[in-house]
N, C-alpha and C positions, 0 to 999 in steps of 0.2 A: 347167861344173859350180861353183856358189859353193861359195864355202870355208867351214866352220863359224866359229863366232867364236872368238876365238884362246882366251877364257877356258874355252869349252865344252871346244877342242880339249887346250888345256894339261890340263884335269880329266880328261879321258879318257887322256892317255898317261900320266899319275900314279897308274892304278891297274889292276888286272889280274883281277880276276874279274867276271863278269856274269851277270844272272840272264836265262836267256832263256824266255819263254813260247811254247809252242806248243798247236796243236790238232787234232783229228779228230773227226770230228762234233763230239758237243755234249760231248765230254772234254777239257778243258785241263790241261795239264803244266809244270811249270819244272823247269830244271836250271842248275846252276850251274857255270860255264866260264870257265877263263882265257882272256884274249885279248889280240892285238895290235892295237892300233889304227892304220890306214893313214890318215894324214890327207888326203893327198894324193888320195886315194881315197875318202874318207868310208866306210868301211868298216871293219868288226872282222874279225879273223882268229881261226877258234876250230879245234879238233878234237875230234872225237870218235867213237868207234867206230860201226858202220852197224847194230848191233844194239841199240842204245840205244833208249827209248822216243822221245825229243826226233828222234831222226835218223828213227825211223820215222814220225813223225805227219808230218816234212816232206815224206815222199815224195808224200802228200796233199796238204797245204798248205804252201805256201813263204814264207806270211807270218807273221812272227814278230814280237815284242814283247819289251821287257825294261826292265830297269833296273840302275843301277850307284850306290850310296850310299856317301858317306864317313861312318861312323859314329865314327871316331875322334875327333872335334874337338868334339862336343857343348858347348854348346849351338847351336854353327853348323851350319846344315842345308844340305851339298849333295848334289846327286844328279842324274843323268839318269834321263830315260825316252826309251825311242826306240821305234821300229818300222821294221822292214826287209824285205828278201827275201833267204833264206839260200840258198846255191847250193853248190857246188863252184868253185873259181877258174876261172875263163879260162885258156888256155896262156899270154898275155899277162901277168895277176896269179900265177899259181902259184908261180914261181919268189920275186917278191918277197913273197909271202906267206909260204911256207916258211921263207923267212930270216930275216923280223921276228918268226913265232912261236917259231923256233927259238934265235934269239939272246936273247930275253926268256926261255924256259923250257929250258934246254939239257937237262933230264932228259926230255923230249920226243923227243931223237934216239933211233932205232932201234923206237919204239913203234911198233905196228900200228893206226894208225887214220887215219881220212880227214880231210883239209883242208877246210875250208869258209868262207865269205866270205859275212858280211851286210853287205848293201848298204844302208845307211842312207837312208830317206826321209824320216822325222819325228824331229827330236830336241827334247828339252824341258829346259833346264837350270834348276835351283832352286838360288841361292845366297843363304843369309840372310844375309851380307854386303851384297849389293846393293840392300837395302830388302826390308821387310817385305811378303811376295806379288809381287815381281817376277820375273820369268821370262824367259830367252831361249830362241825359238824358233826353229828352222831346219826348211826343209822342202827336198826335193829337186824 
């Protein structure tokens, strides 16, 4: 598995909320989620209740897209757009995913939610300090 460019990985490690888009039928939907990034696995770890609209959507369509943006340092524009496949973590990944998420978000201890992993398949990183229109692209 090819690693993400270190600049992308650093950006993802330094943020904590992503917007995830799901769809079912002709109806799209977005949700904002706290995330932990596992760089060695090229995936996000999120948690969400089974009864949420976005999780109900993924029971029909496991392909998701989303974005993470840094709007704090304008006029510098930095952000990621991604595509991936969401699922519950495999047994091999579950403990690592849970540990990563709970260490970043200790308030999640004891919450009755389900852990999910977004396996990244495409990432586009925009950073205006790299030059106008410059993008870094990664594909699985």
